[in-house]
Structure formats: structure tokens, C-alpha cells
N, C-alpha and C positions, 0 to 999 in steps of 0.2 A: 504493499500499499503505499502511496505517496504523503508524506508529511508536510503540514502546512502550519505556520506557526502566524497567528492573527491578533493584532492589537486589541485589547478589550478593558475599558475603563483605565486603570494604570498599571496594567500587566499584560500577560499572554495568554491566548488559548491555544491547545494543540489539537489539531485534528487530522485525521488521515482519510484519504479518498481512494475509490478503485472504482474502475467501470466508466460507463458514458451513458446519457439518456436521462430520461427523468429522475428525480431525486428520492432516494430512500435516506432517512437521518437514525442513525442507530444510538440510542442513549443509554449508558451503562446504569447499573445501579450504585447504592452506596458502598464505598470501599471497593468500587470496581474501576475499571479504565477502559478505552478503547479495545484492548487486548482481548476482552472476554468474548467479543463478536468474531475472533478468529476464525473460527469453524463455520460460522453463519454466513459471512461475507462472500465465500465463492458460490453459494446457492444464488445471490441477488446480483452480484457486480457483472455477471454476463449480459444481463438486459437493462441494469440501471446504474446510475452513478450514486455510489454508496458512500456516505459521509458518516464516519465515527469521530465523535467529539468526546474529549477529555473534559469532562464537566468542570467547574471551578472547585480548586482544592483536591482534584484527584487526576491520577496519573501525573502527567508533565506539566498540566495548566496551573496558573497561579491561585492564590487565595485572593479575595478581594473583599476582607472585613472579616469582623469576629462572626456574623452570621451570613449564611448563604439562602436567602429566601427562594423559593422555587420560582418566584418571579424575576428574580436575579439570573438565575440559571437560564431561564427562557430568553431573557435578553442577550445573554450569551450565544445561545443558539441562533437568535435572529442576526446577531452580528457575523456568525459563520456563513449562514446563509446569503448574507446582505454582500459578503467578500466575494462569493461565488456567482452570484447574480441571480440566485434561485429565488422563483416567484412563488413556487408550491412544491409540496412535498408530502411524502408519507412518512409519519414519525413513529418510531418503535421503541419504546421505553420500557426497560427493565426494572422493576421495582421501583427505585428513588427516581430513576429516569421517567418512569410513567406518570410520575406526580410533575415533573418537568414537562413532559409532553402535554399533559393536561394544562398547565400555567400557560404554555405557549398557545395552545389551540384558543384558549380563552381571550388572550391578547391579540391573536393574530390568525383569526379563525379563517379569513380569506384565502390563508397560505396553505391552509390542511387539506389535503385529498382524502385522508385516512388516518386513523389511530390505533395501534394496537398497545393495548396493557398487558405487558408481559411479565407475568406474575406480579402484578400491581394491582391497587385498587383505587377507585375514585373517593372513598371515604377517608375522613381526617383522622387523626389519632385520636382513640378514645383517651379519657382522663387517666385512666390505669397505663397506658402506652406513654402518654406523655409524662408520667412518674419514671417510666423504665428509661425514656430518652435522657431524664435529669440525672437519673443514677448513672448511666453510661458515661456521660460527660464527667463526672466525677472520677470514674474508673480511668476513664482515658487520661486524664490531668495526671492520674497517679502512676499508672503502667499501661499504656495502649494493648501490649499483648494479652493481658488477662482479659481484655473485652473482644480482640479481633479473633484469636484463634478458635474460641468456642463459637461464636458467632458465625463463622464462615464454615466451619463443619456443618453447623445446624442449617445452612442453606441448602445441603445435599439430601436426598432421601437416604435414610440408612441403608437400604438395600443397595444403592449404588456406591457407597463410599468404598466398599471392598474392591469395587470394579475401576474406580476413577481417581487412582492415587495420583497421577500425574496432574489431573485437572484440579484436585484439590490443592497439590502444591503450587499451583500457578494461582489460582485464587489467593491463595494464603500470602504468595509473595507480593501480588498486587496490593492487597490490603496492608500489609506490613510497612510497604512503602508509601502509603499515604500518610501526610503529614498530621501532627496532633492537631493543629489548627484547622485542616481541611475537613477532618473528622468531626470535630466539635461544630463548625460552621454548618455543616450537612444535617447533625442531629438537631441543631435548634430549627434549620428551615424545614425539615420534616415535621419536628414538633409542632409547628406553628401554622402550618398549611391550612387552608380551608376545605371545606368539602366541596366535590366536583360532582356529585352524585345527581344533582338537578340539571347541571351542564350535559353530561352524557345522555341523559333521559330525553333532553330537548333537541341533542345536536342530530342533523342530517347527514353528516358525511360518516361514512363506515366505520365502525368501531370492532375491533378483534380483542378477544380475550384469549390469552395463553394461560391455560390453569395447570398445575400440577397436584394429582389427589394426594401425594405424600408431602405437600409443601408444608413446612413447621413454622413458617413465619405467618402466611395468610391461609385461613381456613378455606378449602375449596368451596364449601357450601356457601359463604358469604360473597364469594366472586360468582358463582352462577348465579345468585340472587341479582346482583347488580346486572349480569349479561342480559337476565330476563325483562330487565327494564328498558333496555335498548332497542331502538327502533330498527336502525340499520346495523344488524351485527352478523358476528362469525365468531366461532370458539374451537379452540383446540383443547381438549380434554385429556391430560396425559396420565396413564394409570398409574405408573410405578416412578415417576420423577418429582423431585421436590421444587425448588425456588430457582433452580439453576439451570433451566432445561437447555440453554445454548451450549453448555457443557456436558449437560447429562445426557442429550439425547438430541444432538445438533442436527441430523438426518429429519426427524420428523418435523421438528420446528422450521429449519430450514426450506422444507419443501411446503409447508403449510403459509409461511410467510411470504413465499414467493407468489403463492396462489391467491392470496388476499390482496398483495400489492398490486397484482394483475388487475383484479376486479376493481380496486380502486380507481386506476387510472383508466380503466375502461368505461368506468362509471362518467369519468371526467369528459372522455370523447364523445360519449353519446349525449 
């Protein structure tokens, strides 16, 4: 993939591109980076221009303050798209990347041809979850490894852990290279994000849910309930995978995403 370094606010964003044609944007989750999409990009880049962005405070991108709201991250995405003169795209957001995709769609709806909530939710944090975020911030300030290693392991289904040692190692390495400031800024942004449920219920562009039945982070029943409330919808329900299916089951997810993207742009042409 081709590396691009793009000015944003008082720092820099790093992103990677591959392929030509209409645009697909891949947004990684919390403690991730563009690298987590390495198995998915080949399924998409033969037909589309794929842009993988290191979100603020993640990968090689800079931090931009004590807190990174989902709206600030959405503006970072907009800056990248402006750099490439992109007027419309399909957004695929993994976990926190889904929250960013939703924030982007709210601000720049005219640019969105489709959106995939890839192991992500339109609901805000519950009060209990907000308390968990605050506890996580305290742990990270003291010793990031105490927070990172068990969290990353929890993103994979127990069944898959014994088969995916290299993928688990990769995910751990990416997370451990995330700065303390970047971790805390994202935790605050996720904690304080608003609900997007009414937005997806009223949206007219296609929305896809990728859901793992063995997801230890987001109960699949809650995601299915959200899916049922969407008008123009697609769903990939993975029986044996957890929260990280781009690493756990890239073939199934890559093929399904390619089909969804094709439908999004076909609808645009019609």
C-alpha cells in the first residue's frame, strides 16, 4: 500500500491507499491501526480505491489534545478525503471506527454512499460502561500493559485464539505501540459519544452490520435488534467469530464487504 502523510490541525495523519476507482474508507477500532485491515484490502482494492486511515492517536498519526471526540476523528477523515479530492465513499468502521463513521455520516451525509458497522454499535455507552472507561484511564496512566493485553485477547473468540497466535501477536503489538495519550484521548471520546440510533433508523443510504456471535465486547443480540430497525440494511452474522473478524475470518468478511460495496455504488448509479 502507498503511504500518505497529510497535515491536520497542528499535526499529521498517516494513511495508506491501494487500488483505483470509487472510494472505500476503512476505519480501525480502538488500539488498532491501518494494519488490521491487511487481509481485507486485497478483496476490495481490485475494484475500488481503498483508503486505510490511522485515526488520531493511533498507528503513526499524531495526538490532537487530551480528548479525541468522535467528531474530531470524523473531521480527520474528512481532511484525508479532501486531500484526495474524494466526493463520496463507502465507510467501513470497526468498533470505535464505526463510531467515527457514524459521526462522519451525521456531519457529511451527502458524501456517504453506504456505511458498515463492523462489530460496532449505534448505541452510546451505558452508565456502567462509562465507569469502566474511567477505570481504564486510571489503569492506563499507571501501567498500560495491564489494560492492553487482557483487552486484546478478549477481542477474539475463545475458539479462535488457539488457531490465530500470529494474529493475536500482531494485534497486541499494534496496541502496545499506541501512546498513553492516544489511549486516554480515545477512551474519553468513546465514553462521551452520543447515541446514533435515531440516525441509523432514519438513514436512507445502505447500512451493513457485521456481527460475531462469539463477540465478548458487544452482545450480538443487541446488534441484531439495531439491525432490525434499519430500513436499507445488510447483515453478516458470523457463527464462530468474535470482535475481530477481519483477523479471525477475513475471507468471509472480505467477500461480504465487497458485495455490500458493490450494492452501495450500484444504487448510486441507478
